[in-house]
C-alpha positions in Angstrom: -11.7 8.8 -29.4 -10.0 8.9 -26.0 -6.7 10.8 -25.4 -3.6 8.7 -26.1 -1.0 7.7 -23.5 2.7 7.5 -23.6 5.5 6.0 -21.5 8.4 8.3 -20.7 10.3 5.7 -18.6 12.9 3.5 -20.2 12.9 1.1 -17.2 9.7 -1.1 -17.3 10.2 -2.4 -13.7 9.9 1.1 -12.4 6.8 1.6 -14.5 5.3 -1.6 -13.2 6.0 -0.6 -9.6 4.2 2.7 -10.2 1.1 0.9 -11.7 1.0 -1.6 -8.9 1.0 1.2 -6.3 -1.9 2.8 -8.0 -3.7 -0.5 -8.2 -3.2 -1.0 -4.4 -5.2 2.2 -3.9 -8.0 1.4 -6.4 -8.5 -2.4 -6.5 -10.8 -3.8 -3.8 -9.1 -7.2 -3.5 -5.6 -8.5 -4.2 -4.1 -6.0 -6.5 -1.1 -8.3 -6.9 -3.2 -11.1 -8.3 -2.0 -12.3 -11.6 -2.8 -15.1 -14.1 0.2 -17.5 -14.4 0.5 -19.5 -17.6 2.8 -22.5 -17.8 3.0 -25.4 -20.3 4.3 -28.9 -20.7 7.5 -29.5 -22.8 5.3 -30.4 -25.8 3.3 -27.1 -25.5 0.1 -28.0 -23.7 -0.8 -24.8 -21.7 -2.5 -24.2 -18.4 -3.3 -21.0 -16.5 -4.4 -20.1 -13.0 -4.4 -17.1 -10.6 -1.5 -16.6 -8.1 -0.4 -13.8 -5.9 2.8 -12.1 -7.2 5.3 -11.1 -4.5 8.5 -9.0 -4.4 11.4 -11.0 -2.8 14.8 -9.5 -2.2 13.9 -6.5 -4.5 12.9 -8.9 -7.3 9.4 -8.5 -8.6 7.3 -11.3 -10.2 7.9 -14.0 -7.5 5.3 -16.5 -6.5 5.1 -19.6 -4.2 3.6 -23.0 -4.8 3.7 -26.7 -4.2 6.4 -28.2 -6.3 4.3 -31.3 -6.8 1.3 -29.3 -8.1 0.5 -29.1 -11.8 2.3 -25.7 -12.2 5.2 -26.9 -10.1 5.7 -30.0 -12.3 5.3 -28.0 -15.5 7.9 -25.4 -14.4 10.3 -28.1 -13.5 10.1 -29.6 -17.0 9.7 -26.3 -18.9 11.0 -23.4 -16.9 9.3 -20.6 -18.9 6.1 -18.8 -17.9 3.9 -15.8 -18.5 2.0 -13.5 -16.2 -1.0 -11.2 -16.9 -2.1 -8.5 -14.4 -5.5 -6.9 -15.1 -6.6 -3.9 -13.0 -10.2 -3.3 -14.1 -10.6 -0.2 -11.9 -7.7 1.4 -13.8 -8.5 -0.1 -17.2 -4.9 -1.3 -17.4 -3.1 -4.6 -18.2 0.5 -5.8 -17.9 1.9 -8.9 -19.5 5.2 -10.4 -18.5 7.1 -13.3 -20.1 10.4 -14.9 -19.3 12.4 -17.7 -17.7 11.7 -19.0 -14.3 14.2 -19.9 -11.6 13.8 -21.3 -8.1 14.1 -18.9 -5.1 16.6 -19.6 -2.3 15.4 -21.8 0.5 16.0 -19.0 3.0 13.6 -16.7 1.0 11.0 -19.5 0.9 11.3 -20.1 4.6 10.9 -16.4 5.4 7.8 -16.1 3.4 6.3 -19.4 4.6 6.6 -18.4 8.2 5.2 -14.9 7.6 1.9 -16.5 6.7 -0.9 -17.3 9.3 -0.7 -20.6 11.1 -3.8 -21.8 9.4 -2.3 -21.0 6.0 0.9 -22.9 6.9 -1.1 -25.9 8.0 -3.2 -25.8 4.8 -0.1 -25.8 2.6 1.6 -28.6 4.6 -1.4 -31.0 4.3 -2.5 -30.3 0.7 -1.7 -32.7 -2.1 -2.2 -29.8 -4.5 -3.8 -30.5 -7.8 -4.5 -34.2 -7.0 -7.8 -36.0 -6.5 -9.5 -35.3 -3.1 -12.3 -37.8 -2.3 -14.2 -35.7 0.3 -13.9 -32.3 2.0 -14.1 -34.1 5.3 -10.8 -35.9 4.5 -9.0 -32.5 4.0 -10.5 -31.1 7.2 -9.4 -34.2 9.1 -5.8 -33.8 7.8 -5.8 -30.2 8.9 -7.0 -31.0 12.3 -4.6 -33.9 12.9 -1.6 -32.0 11.6 -2.4 -29.0 13.8 -2.6 -31.3 16.9 0.7 -33.0 15.9 2.5 -29.6 15.6 1.3 -27.3 18.5 4.4 -25.1 18.0 6.1 -23.8 14.8 4.9 -25.4 11.6 7.8 -26.9 9.6 7.9 -25.8 6.0 7.3 -28.9 3.9 10.1 -29.7 1.5 7.7 -29.6 -1.5 6.7 -26.0 -0.8 8.8 -23.7 -2.9 9.1 -20.3 -4.6 9.9 -19.1 -8.1 11.1 -15.8 -9.8 10.1 -15.0 -13.3 13.0 -13.2 -14.9 11.2 -10.8 -17.3 12.3 -10.8 -20.9 9.2 -9.1 -22.3 6.9 -6.7 -20.5 3.9 -5.2 -22.2 1.8 -2.3 -20.8 -1.7 -1.6 -22.0 -4.1 1.2 -21.4 -7.5 -0.1 -22.4 -9.8 2.3 -24.4 -13.6 2.1 -24.7 -13.3 2.3 -28.5 -10.8 -0.6 -28.5 -8.0 1.7 -29.7 -5.8 0.6 -26.8 -2.3 2.1 -26.1 0.2 -0.7 -25.9 3.9 -0.5 -25.3 6.3 -3.5 -25.4 9.7 -3.6 -23.6 12.0 -6.3 -24.8 15.2 -7.2 -22.9 18.3 -7.2 -25.1 21.4 -8.2 -23.0 21.4 -5.6 -20.3 19.1 -3.0 -22.0 15.4 -2.6 -22.6 14.1 -1.8 -26.1 10.7 0.0 -26.2 8.1 -0.1 -29.0 4.5 1.0 -29.5 2.2 -1.8 -30.7 -1.0 -1.7 -32.7 -4.0 -2.4 -30.4 
């Protein structure tokens, strides 16, 4: 049996920041990668990987095409869940809550911080919709780049979201499956902490 863990902090956001910093030192690729789960109003779920960002001091932000599957699902059902898994640390964090749109200024700032190639890719992609051939996409990229030799305008459909955490669960994974799990639940302005069975 492995040694047990505990959480002294009463503020889960500080705990998450600490774990993320450790993951940035140990994970070989994208320590801020997270599985984002959304669903339709009648409860049909879907999940995909996104990169979580911190915007204006707020964690759990991400960017996407508003016309993509996740964008449409969030518009009709603005609740979501995230799951971070850091294999090198044997740790997992689950986050659940309501989702709200980021300010246009925040979205503009992040969009223009990306490489020119990434900006063009976002501008020409009809994300989640049928693409007949790879050549069609490459032609759209080439033509758009030629039409915009200077700054790339942010397309109106490209947006950002902030997941406002209501539940945050931390898990240390044990080889014997006796994981240490702690759940923080937001109650008005305070967080309540509880240990969970593995």
